[in-house]
C-alpha positions as a printed NumPy array, in Angstrom:
array([[ -0.061,   0.169,  -0.273],
       [  1.472,   3.39 ,  -1.16 ],
       [  1.918,   6.032,   1.555],
       [ -0.255,   9.117,   1.357],
       [  1.755,  12.206,   0.666],
       [  1.572,  14.995,   3.291],
       [  0.801,  17.771,   0.608],
       [ -0.148,  17.187,  -2.904],
       [ -0.747,  19.672,  -5.907],
       [ -2.754,  18.076,  -8.272],
       [ -3.044,  19.646, -11.616],
       [ -3.405,  23.046, -10.098],
       [ -3.365,  26.318, -12.213],
       [ -3.639,  30.06 , -11.631],
       [ -4.176,  32.757, -13.975],
       [ -3.871,  36.451, -13.483],
       [ -5.638,  39.362, -15.412],
       [ -3.33 ,  41.858, -16.457],
       [ -6.469,  44.452, -17.874],
       [ -7.627,  44.981, -21.197],
       [ -8.273,  41.301, -22.072],
       [ -4.529,  40.055, -21.23 ],
       [ -3.945,  37.257, -18.923],
       [ -1.077,  35.821, -17.342],
       [ -0.788,  31.769, -16.384],
       [  1.258,  32.093, -13.121],
       [  0.901,  28.513, -12.44 ],
       [  0.121,  26.095, -15.174],
       [ -1.461,  22.648, -14.287],
       [  1.136,  21.711, -11.477],
       [  1.422,  18.494,  -9.922],
       [  3.681,  17.725,  -6.804],
       [  3.599,  15.249,  -3.734],
       [  5.832,  16.362,  -0.879],
       [  6.379,  14.006,   1.805],
       [  6.101,  14.496,   5.829],
       [  9.062,  15.72 ,   7.369],
       [ 10.617,  16.543,   3.977],
       [ 12.576,  20.065,   3.085],
       [ 11.447,  20.474,  -0.48 ],
       [ 12.677,  23.391,  -2.533],
       [ 10.923,  25.011,  -5.288],
       [ 13.317,  26.978,  -7.53 ],
       [ 13.151,  29.406, -10.478],
       [ 13.681,  32.76 , -11.981],
       [ 11.638,  35.804, -10.927],
       [  8.185,  35.362, -12.42 ],
       [  8.457,  31.259, -12.656],
       [  5.307,  31.183, -10.524],
       [  7.482,  29.643,  -7.179],
       [  5.786,  32.192,  -5.075],
       [  2.155,  31.721,  -6.272],
       [  2.422,  28.146,  -5.79 ],
       [  3.768,  28.639,  -2.35 ],
       [  0.546,  30.332,  -1.29 ],
       [ -1.539,  27.589,  -2.293],
       [ -1.38 ,  25.539,   0.608],
       [ -2.662,  28.11 ,   3.199],
       [ -5.15 ,  29.418,   0.467],
       [ -3.612,  33.033,   0.533],
       [ -4.19 ,  32.213,  -3.247],
       [ -6.618,  29.81 ,  -4.572],
       [ -6.146,  27.949,  -7.657],
       [ -8.277,  28.446, -10.56 ],
       [ -8.337,  24.726, -11.424],
       [ -7.159,  21.613,  -9.672],
       [ -6.771,  20.233,  -6.165],
       [ -4.789,  20.526,  -3.276],
       [ -4.687,  17.821,  -0.502],
       [ -2.742,  18.3  ,   2.872],
       [ -2.882,  14.939,   5.016],
       [ -5.231,  13.222,   2.523],
       [ -7.69 ,  15.86 ,   3.047],
       [ -8.831,  18.209,   0.237],
       [ -8.07 ,  21.976,   1.344],
       [ -9.298,  23.705,  -1.904],
       [-12.592,  24.953,  -1.236],
       [-12.137,  25.659,   2.571],
       [-14.13 ,  28.502,   3.909],
       [-15.106,  30.213,   7.342],
       [-13.97 ,  28.551,  10.741],
       [-12.553,  25.604,   8.745],
       [-10.254,  27.846,   6.662],
       [ -9.125,  29.651,   9.86 ],
       [ -8.366,  26.237,  11.714],
       [ -6.567,  25.012,   8.846],
       [ -4.423,  28.202,   8.502],
       [ -3.327,  27.69 ,  12.277],
       [ -1.743,  24.124,  11.1  ],
       [  0.586,  26.463,   8.653],
       [  3.087,  28.738,   9.194],
       [  4.798,  31.187,   6.825],
       [  8.135,  32.991,   6.802],
       [  8.586,  35.896,   4.792],
       [ 11.406,  37.771,   2.575],
       [ 11.045,  41.139,   3.921],
       [ 10.483,  39.53 ,   7.92 ],
       [  6.74 ,  41.479,   7.914],
       [  7.218,  42.477,  11.639],
       [  5.167,  44.752,  13.433],
       [  7.358,  47.856,  14.141],
       [  5.496,  49.062,  17.28 ],
       [  5.573,  45.804,  18.667],
       [  8.423,  44.185,  20.81 ],
       [  9.984,  40.848,  19.672],
       [  7.725,  39.253,  22.426],
       [  4.247,  40.803,  21.184],
       [  5.094,  39.964,  17.421],
       [  5.647,  36.241,  18.366],
       [  2.57 ,  36.49 ,  20.624],
       [  0.297,  37.647,  18.106],
       [ -0.935,  34.598,  16.323],
       [ -1.255,  33.033,  19.735],
       [ -3.52 ,  35.909,  20.893],
       [ -5.714,  35.403,  17.686],
       [ -5.926,  31.546,  18.5  ],
       [ -7.435,  32.323,  21.64 ],
       [ -4.298,  31.255,  24.003],
       [ -4.244,  32.552,  27.495],
       [ -1.706,  34.782,  28.905],
       [  0.503,  31.942,  30.885],
       [  0.31 ,  29.757,  27.718],
       [  1.499,  32.766,  25.545],
       [  4.221,  33.852,  27.81 ],
       [  5.454,  30.058,  27.981],
       [  5.429,  29.304,  24.223],
       [  7.015,  32.635,  23.247],
       [ 10.226,  31.959,  25.63 ],
       [ 10.472,  28.424,  24.327],
       [ 10.359,  29.697,  20.732],
       [ 12.734,  32.279,  21.688],
       [ 15.201,  29.704,  22.878],
       [ 14.456,  27.641,  20.017],
       [ 15.543,  30.405,  17.567],
       [ 18.565,  31.224,  19.902],
       [ 17.56 ,  35.079,  20.692],
       [ 16.11 ,  34.699,  24.251],
       [ 17.715,  37.96 ,  25.395],
       [ 15.493,  40.02 ,  22.392],
       [ 12.368,  39.53 ,  24.456],
       [ 11.744,  43.182,  24.988],
       [ 13.319,  44.894,  22.176],
       [ 11.63 ,  46.551,  18.758],
       [ 12.331,  45.116,  15.437],
       [ 14.376,  48.232,  14.483],
       [ 17.035,  47.163,  17.241],
       [ 17.544,  43.819,  15.284],
       [ 19.946,  42.778,  12.671],
       [ 18.333,  41.181,   9.523],
       [ 19.269,  37.736,  10.79 ],
       [ 17.921,  38.314,  14.022],
       [ 14.558,  39.651,  12.231],
       [ 14.172,  36.677,  10.384],
       [ 14.526,  34.569,  13.149],
       [ 11.617,  36.418,  15.061],
       [  9.718,  35.656,  11.742],
       [ 10.357,  32.166,  12.188],
       [  9.467,  32.064,  15.758],
       [  6.449,  33.523,  14.846],
       [  5.59 ,  31.232,  12.153],
       [  6.263,  28.315,  14.752],
       [  3.976,  29.726,  17.466],
       [  0.618,  27.684,  16.713],
       [  2.532,  24.58 ,  16.306],
       [  2.119,  24.229,  12.457],
       [  2.549,  20.94 ,  10.644],
       [  3.963,  22.557,   7.697],
       [  6.338,  25.717,   7.275],
       [  6.336,  27.826,   4.097],
       [  9.519,  29.857,   3.538],
       [  9.018,  32.341,   0.663],
       [ 12.631,  33.577,  -0.218],
       [ 13.7  ,  33.419,   3.263],
       [ 17.185,  34.159,   3.006],
       [ 17.439,  36.605,  -0.241],
       [ 17.46 ,  39.744,   1.909],
       [ 20.548,  38.37 ,   4.183],
       [ 24.281,  38.427,   3.691],
       [ 26.21 ,  35.097,   3.073],
       [ 27.299,  34.295,   6.657],
       [ 23.849,  35.076,   8.046],
       [ 22.228,  33.058,   5.221],
       [ 24.271,  29.836,   6.421],
       [ 22.94 ,  30.481,   9.961],
       [ 19.338,  30.488,   8.968],
       [ 19.598,  27.606,   6.845],
       [ 21.227,  25.886,   9.78 ],
       [ 18.319,  26.984,  11.954],
       [ 15.762,  25.55 ,   9.681],
       [ 17.681,  22.21 ,   9.205],
       [ 17.657,  22.033,  13.27 ],
       [ 13.898,  23.146,  13.552],
       [ 12.938,  20.047,  10.946],
       [ 14.871,  17.748,  13.025],
       [ 13.568,  19.043,  16.241],
       [ 10.047,  19.64 ,  15.324],
       [  9.874,  16.898,  12.714],
       [  8.037,  19.741,  10.407],
       [  7.387,  19.488,   6.745],
       [  9.272,  22.641,   5.054],
       [  8.617,  23.954,   1.479],
       [ 11.116,  26.752,   0.481],
       [ 10.828,  28.75 ,  -2.472],
       [ 14.011,  30.758,  -3.61 ],
       [ 15.815,  31.809,  -6.731],
       [ 19.217,  30.954,  -4.879],
       [ 20.939,  27.882,  -5.844],
       [ 23.032,  27.75 ,  -2.381],
       [ 19.766,  27.626,  -0.35 ],
       [ 18.354,  24.352,  -2.04 ],
       [ 21.781,  22.627,  -2.005],
       [ 22.276,  23.498,   1.582],
       [ 19.071,  22.321,   2.868],
       [ 16.512,  20.697,   0.447],
       [ 16.225,  16.777,   0.261],
       [ 14.363,  17.235,  -3.207],
       [ 14.077,  20.106,  -5.47 ],
       [ 12.008,  20.978,  -8.11 ],
       [ 12.604,  23.626, -11.09 ],
       [  9.664,  25.885, -12.019],
       [ 10.067,  27.66 , -15.47 ],
       [  7.034,  29.957, -16.897],
       [  4.413,  28.282, -14.407],
       [  5.274,  24.758, -15.156],
       [  7.265,  22.102, -13.211],
       [ 10.168,  21.266, -15.841],
       [ 12.294,  19.14 , -13.48 ],
       [ 12.153,  17.461, -10.076],
       [ 14.886,  15.186,  -8.7  ],
       [ 16.588,  14.507,  -5.284],
       [ 18.847,  17.416,  -4.725],
       [ 21.953,  15.936,  -4.975],
       [ 21.366,  14.357,  -8.119],
       [ 19.873,  17.464,  -9.429],
       [ 23.526,  19.252,  -9.018],
       [ 25.443,  16.311, -10.406],
       [ 22.975,  15.837, -13.634],
       [ 20.834,  18.666, -14.576],
       [ 18.338,  17.673, -17.145],
       [ 15.902,  20.56 , -18.365],
       [ 17.449,  23.626, -19.88 ],
       [ 16.016,  25.824, -17.002],
       [ 18.232,  23.765, -14.454],
       [ 21.36 ,  24.041, -16.721],
       [ 20.901,  27.514, -17.245],
       [ 20.472,  27.913, -13.233],
       [ 23.402,  25.979, -12.488],
       [ 25.313,  27.425, -14.876],
       [ 24.781,  30.851, -13.389],
       [ 25.349,  29.508,  -9.936],
       [ 28.767,  28.123, -10.646],
       [ 29.741,  31.242, -13.008],
       [ 28.845,  33.35 ,  -9.754],
       [ 31.002,  31.351,  -7.619],
       [ 33.91 ,  31.663,  -9.753],
       [ 33.714,  34.89 , -10.211],
       [ 33.567,  35.397,  -6.028],
       [ 36.551,  33.016,  -5.934],
       [ 38.557,  35.061,  -8.555],
       [ 37.447,  38.287,  -6.806],
       [ 38.769,  36.799,  -3.258],
       [ 41.97 ,  35.526,  -4.847],
       [ 42.526,  39.013,  -6.412],
       [ 41.762,  40.584,  -2.868],
       [ 44.517,  38.144,  -1.279],
       [ 46.781,  38.911,  -3.633],
       [ 46.741,  42.751,  -3.347],
       [ 46.693,  42.499,   0.381],
       [ 49.885,  40.494,   0.446],
       [ 51.19 ,  42.745,  -2.255],
       [ 50.783,  45.743,  -0.126],
       [ 52.025,  44.093,   3.054],
       [ 55.18 ,  43.031,   1.044],
       [ 55.976,  46.997,   0.179],
       [ 55.049,  48.079,   3.721],
       [ 57.506,  45.475,   5.016]])
């Protein structure tokens, strides 16, 4: 007997109106099956449709066609109380953090708990538990303006986890961060998966992100999934033209970075030699 996927997109599509009779097909008959506890990556260039697809599981966007199943249940048409209850099972991490600037770190994380009707004692316990999980327990009383980008994203992750979600959606979670901070956030996401046994769906245009944390990777291009493989195989043997272009750009950028670092090292050494 085959195992039921935790999250399944079945021929989902989404078309947007551009006005004057023009339309844009953001997602075009996409089918995907994501396993429980998996970190699954969707990568593509800007406009590929990956962020629209990411908003289907919590129904921030609804498909025009197709079905969405979560843990075997069809969620496509949920409304009202059932929709609100469903959304508590799903956390979302945003590219630009979306923290309330007039609220402390504690209050930002507490907000979804208050909406869910949790009591003050439970809220305090849960917020402090989450601050420890994301490794910033000392930031409880500060405001977002006093935080670094990486710290803001840690608060965003803690807030997304507040109501014990089964699924964590990450929309370009590191694109606003520097490389060192990116590595620390990716390490944290892996730790969260291991600690909480949560399923994580990540959309990104950064190859380093999927290479570092994703078990499997889907390549999205012009609204379609053009390639799907385990991440190691994808890097070792890309099959689609879109994947080959993404990998080519990735390796070119790494080569340029290596050359720049090498040049900087040579320049520094030459300067030190002149001083000596």
